[in-house]
Structures are given as C-alpha cells and as structure tokens.
C-alpha positions in Angstrom: -19.3 94.6 59.1 -19.7 97.5 61.4 -23.0 98.7 62.4 -24.0 101.8 60.8 -25.1 104.9 63.0 -28.6 105.2 62.8 -29.0 109.2 62.4 -32.9 108.9 62.2 -33.7 106.9 65.4 -37.3 106.0 66.1 -39.2 108.8 68.0 -39.6 108.1 71.7 -43.3 108.0 72.4 -44.6 110.8 74.7 -45.2 109.7 78.2 -48.8 108.9 79.2 -50.8 110.1 82.1 -51.2 108.0 84.9 -54.4 105.9 85.3 -56.8 107.6 87.8 -57.8 104.3 89.3 -61.6 104.5 88.6 -62.9 101.2 87.1 -66.7 101.7 87.5 -68.3 103.2 84.3 -71.1 105.5 84.6 -71.6 106.3 80.9 -70.1 104.8 77.7 -66.5 106.1 77.0 -66.0 107.6 80.3 -62.9 107.1 82.5 -64.2 103.9 84.1 -64.9 102.3 80.7 -61.7 103.2 79.0 -59.4 103.4 81.9 -56.8 105.3 80.0 -53.2 106.0 80.9 -50.7 104.0 82.8 -51.1 101.8 85.8 -49.8 103.0 88.7 -46.7 101.0 90.3 -44.9 101.4 93.5 -42.2 99.9 95.5 -42.1 100.1 99.1 -38.8 100.6 101.0 -38.6 99.8 104.5 -35.3 98.2 105.4 -31.8 99.6 105.6 -31.4 103.2 105.2 -35.3 103.3 105.1 -36.0 101.8 108.5 -35.9 103.6 111.7 -36.7 107.3 112.1 -35.3 110.7 111.8 -36.1 113.4 114.2 -37.7 116.5 112.7 -37.2 119.6 115.3 -39.4 122.7 114.9 -39.6 125.4 117.5 -38.5 122.9 120.2 -41.2 120.2 119.2 -39.7 117.1 117.8 -41.4 114.4 115.6 -39.6 111.2 114.8 -40.4 110.8 111.1 -40.4 107.2 109.6 -37.6 106.7 107.1 -39.7 104.5 104.9 -40.1 105.5 101.5 -42.2 104.8 98.3 -40.6 104.7 95.0 -43.2 105.3 92.0 -41.8 103.2 89.2 -43.9 105.1 86.6 -43.0 109.1 87.5 -39.3 108.1 89.1 -40.4 110.2 92.2 -39.6 108.8 95.6 -42.1 109.8 98.5 -41.9 109.7 102.2 -44.1 107.0 103.0 -45.8 108.9 106.1 -46.8 112.5 107.0 -46.4 113.7 110.5 -49.7 113.3 112.4 -48.5 114.7 115.9 -45.8 116.5 117.8 -45.1 119.3 115.4 -47.1 122.3 114.0 -48.8 125.2 115.9 -51.4 122.6 117.5 -48.9 119.8 117.9 -51.1 117.7 115.4 -48.7 117.7 112.5 -50.3 120.5 110.5 -48.1 123.2 109.3 -48.6 126.6 107.8 -47.2 127.2 104.5 -45.3 130.2 105.7 -44.9 131.2 109.5 -42.8 134.1 109.9 -43.1 134.3 113.7 -42.4 130.7 114.7 -41.3 129.0 111.7 -43.9 126.4 112.2 -44.2 125.9 108.3 -43.7 123.4 105.5 -40.3 125.0 104.6 -38.8 124.4 108.2 -40.0 120.9 108.0 -38.4 120.3 104.5 -35.1 122.0 105.8 -35.0 119.8 108.9 -35.6 116.5 106.9 -32.8 117.6 104.6 -30.5 118.7 107.5 -30.9 115.4 109.3 -31.0 113.3 106.0 -34.1 111.8 106.0 -33.7 108.1 104.7 -30.3 109.0 103.9 -31.1 112.0 101.4 -30.6 115.5 101.6 -32.6 116.5 98.4 -36.2 116.3 99.6 -38.7 119.0 98.5 -42.2 120.0 99.0 -44.0 118.7 95.9 -45.6 120.8 93.1 -49.2 120.7 92.3 -48.6 118.3 89.5 -46.4 115.9 91.4 -48.8 115.7 94.6 -52.0 114.9 92.5 -50.1 111.8 90.9 -50.8 110.1 94.4 -54.7 110.7 94.2 -56.7 107.5 93.6 -60.1 107.8 92.4 -61.1 104.5 92.9 -61.7 105.2 96.7 -61.9 108.2 98.8 -61.6 109.0 102.6 -58.7 108.9 101.8 -58.5 108.8 98.2 -54.8 107.2 98.0 -53.5 103.7 98.1 -53.5 103.0 101.7 -51.3 99.9 101.4 -48.6 102.0 99.8 -49.3 105.1 102.0 -50.8 103.8 105.4 -52.2 106.5 107.8 -52.8 109.1 105.2 -55.2 111.4 106.9 -58.3 112.2 104.7 -57.5 116.1 104.7 -55.4 118.5 102.6 -51.8 118.5 102.3 -49.8 121.4 100.8 -48.1 121.7 97.6 -45.2 124.2 96.7 -47.2 125.8 94.1 -48.4 129.4 94.6 -51.9 130.4 93.1 -51.0 133.4 90.8 -54.5 134.9 91.1 -53.8 135.6 94.8 -50.1 135.0 95.6 -51.0 135.0 99.4 -52.5 131.6 98.4 -51.0 128.2 97.7 -52.5 125.1 96.1 -53.5 122.0 98.4 -54.8 118.6 97.5 -57.6 117.0 99.5 -57.1 113.3 100.1 -60.5 113.0 101.4 -62.5 113.7 98.2 -59.9 114.4 95.4 -60.5 118.1 95.6 -57.8 120.7 94.7 -58.1 124.2 96.1 -55.9 127.2 97.1 -55.8 128.7 100.5 -53.9 131.4 102.6 -50.3 130.5 103.2 -50.0 132.0 106.6 -53.2 131.3 108.4 -54.4 128.0 107.1 -52.7 124.6 108.5 -52.4 121.5 106.5 -50.1 118.4 106.4 -47.0 118.1 104.1 -45.6 115.1 102.4 -42.1 115.0 101.1 -40.9 114.1 97.7 -37.4 113.7 95.9 -36.2 112.4 92.5 
C-alpha cells in the first residue's frame, strides 16, 4: 500500500539561541544556573584547500592570511580562523578603517582582496553582521572572550561588523573580544580588526 502524503507535517521547532558559555551561577535562575541554549560546536579545517596562505594586498602592503577555516556546526557559518595582526592597515598592525576613501585601507578592500584571491578556495566571503559576529563571543572567559583553541591568536580588542548604527550612520557596530562589549564607532577615523565569514 503506498504511503499517504502527510499534508499536515509536524511543525519544525524554532531554532534556539547559542549558549553563552557561562557556567558559574551568581543567582538562582541566572544564565550560569540554567545554561540555556544550544552548545557551540566547531569543526576546524586546516588541510587541503584550508592549508597554506592567501596574499591580501592593500595599498602595496601584503599580508599572507592563513587559509585555515572554522565551520560552526550550529549556525552553518564558516569563519576565517585568523584575523590579520600585522602588515596591512594604516599602521601596518592589521587594524583597518571601516571606510577609507583616501587609501582604501579598510575592511571592504580587505574583503575584496580575500574574494579576488579566493581565500581557502572561496570567493563569497563577507564582513559579518552584528548578529553573526556576536555568536563567537564566549562568556565563560575574557581577554579574549572567545574559544582560543578554535580561534587562536584572537586579539583582545574590537572587531568590525558590517552593521551601521542607524542613530548615527557615520558609525558602525564593533564587538570587543576583551570583555564581551558591543559599541558603535566612527567608520572613517577608528581602526579595528576584521574577521571574514561565509555561508
């Protein structure tokens, strides 16, 4: 007998937020006590197309960015495992402006270079949104507030998002990987790190 088409399938449960990582409780019913959400789960990719480096050239400065990637098994996003910590940027320390009309030493030129040179074999990288970048925060630690086994050498400083602050559109949001702080700052005068994402 053929199977009947189920025209009223079971509803798909809504996705849940990721756990913050906090495990210490300071008050009954707080985050550390309940540990609500889905546990983070990563796959580190370091072989084949994920080995070696890809040259990022900005304003005649070159940074050999690692092709290592991290797959977030819960969100489906793939992250560049490292951020540039040297060579590029106005101060050759890896920090970039959000937008630099004069010298293009900004996150958009960084993104364009990564895609033009197919970082880790892909050309669909992007600057993470506010909501994407905060998924990497780990509230069980700080300085840096990220899983350093998965994302080694992460500076305990701010990273840019692609999200503009609508209250002052000259500013964009940035996330501190020192103390889990989220602020917005001037796009053309402040320099921060940038991590790429795809998927």
